[in-house]
C-alpha positions as CSV (number, residue, x, y, z in Angstrom):
1,X,-7.5,-20.6,-40.6
2,X,-6.5,-23.3,-37.0
3,X,-7.8,-26.5,-39.3
4,X,-5.4,-24.7,-41.8
5,X,-2.8,-24.4,-39.2
6,X,-2.8,-28.3,-38.3
7,X,-2.1,-29.5,-41.8
8,X,0.7,-26.7,-41.7
9,X,2.5,-27.5,-38.7
10,X,2.1,-31.7,-40.0
11,X,0.5,-31.9,-36.0
12,X,-2.3,-34.6,-36.4
13,X,-4.2,-34.5,-33.8
14,X,-7.0,-37.5,-34.1
15,X,-8.9,-34.3,-32.1
16,X,-12.1,-33.3,-32.2
17,X,-13.9,-30.2,-33.7
18,X,-16.7,-28.5,-31.5
19,X,-18.3,-25.8,-33.1
20,X,-20.3,-24.3,-29.8
21,X,-21.4,-20.0,-30.5
22,X,-19.5,-17.6,-27.9
23,X,-21.5,-16.6,-25.1
24,X,-21.1,-13.5,-26.4
25,X,-22.2,-14.2,-29.9
26,X,-25.8,-12.8,-31.4
27,X,-27.4,-16.2,-32.2
28,X,-30.2,-14.5,-34.3
29,X,-27.4,-13.6,-37.2
30,X,-23.9,-15.5,-36.2
31,X,-24.3,-18.9,-35.7
32,X,-21.3,-20.8,-36.7
33,X,-21.2,-23.1,-39.4
34,X,-19.4,-25.9,-40.6
35,X,-20.2,-27.5,-44.0
36,X,-19.2,-29.9,-46.7
37,X,-15.0,-27.8,-46.9
38,X,-15.0,-28.1,-43.4
39,X,-14.9,-31.5,-43.3
40,X,-12.1,-32.1,-45.9
41,X,-10.4,-29.9,-43.7
42,X,-11.2,-31.6,-41.0
43,X,-10.1,-35.0,-42.6
44,X,-7.0,-33.4,-43.8
45,X,-6.1,-31.9,-40.0
46,X,-6.7,-35.5,-38.7
47,X,-9.6,-34.4,-36.7
48,X,-12.2,-37.7,-36.1
49,X,-15.4,-35.3,-35.7
50,X,-17.6,-32.1,-35.3
51,X,-19.5,-31.5,-32.3
52,X,-22.1,-28.9,-32.6
53,X,-25.2,-27.1,-30.5
54,X,-28.2,-27.9,-31.5
55,X,-30.4,-25.4,-33.7
56,X,-27.5,-23.2,-32.6
57,X,-25.6,-23.5,-35.7
58,X,-25.3,-23.4,-39.8
59,X,-25.0,-26.7,-41.6
60,X,-24.1,-25.8,-45.4
61,X,-24.0,-28.7,-48.1
62,X,-26.0,-31.0,-45.6
63,X,-26.0,-34.3,-47.6
64,X,-22.9,-34.1,-49.4
65,X,-21.4,-33.3,-46.3
66,X,-22.7,-35.9,-44.0
67,X,-22.5,-38.0,-47.0
68,X,-18.5,-37.2,-47.0
69,X,-18.0,-37.5,-42.9
70,X,-20.2,-41.2,-43.5
71,X,-17.2,-42.6,-45.9
72,X,-14.2,-41.1,-44.3
73,X,-15.5,-42.4,-40.9
74,X,-15.7,-38.8,-39.5
75,X,-18.4,-38.4,-36.8
76,X,-21.0,-35.5,-36.6
77,X,-22.5,-35.3,-33.1
78,X,-25.0,-32.6,-32.5
79,X,-25.7,-32.4,-28.6
């Protein structure tokens, strides 16, 4: 929703999307999820990259998402 709101308001942020689990989030069943759709929304919103927490996320369509990120100069950083 946040990425859609940025696009809707036409505020090109050139920012970074940080997807870390919340402190009270159950990491066994409820992890932040990113994938090709997330990267497409980031591109539309002007987001320059995504930061993920190592082994604390779900990465859908990984190969396609990384290819899309490379072609569109969007970085993916895992900390």
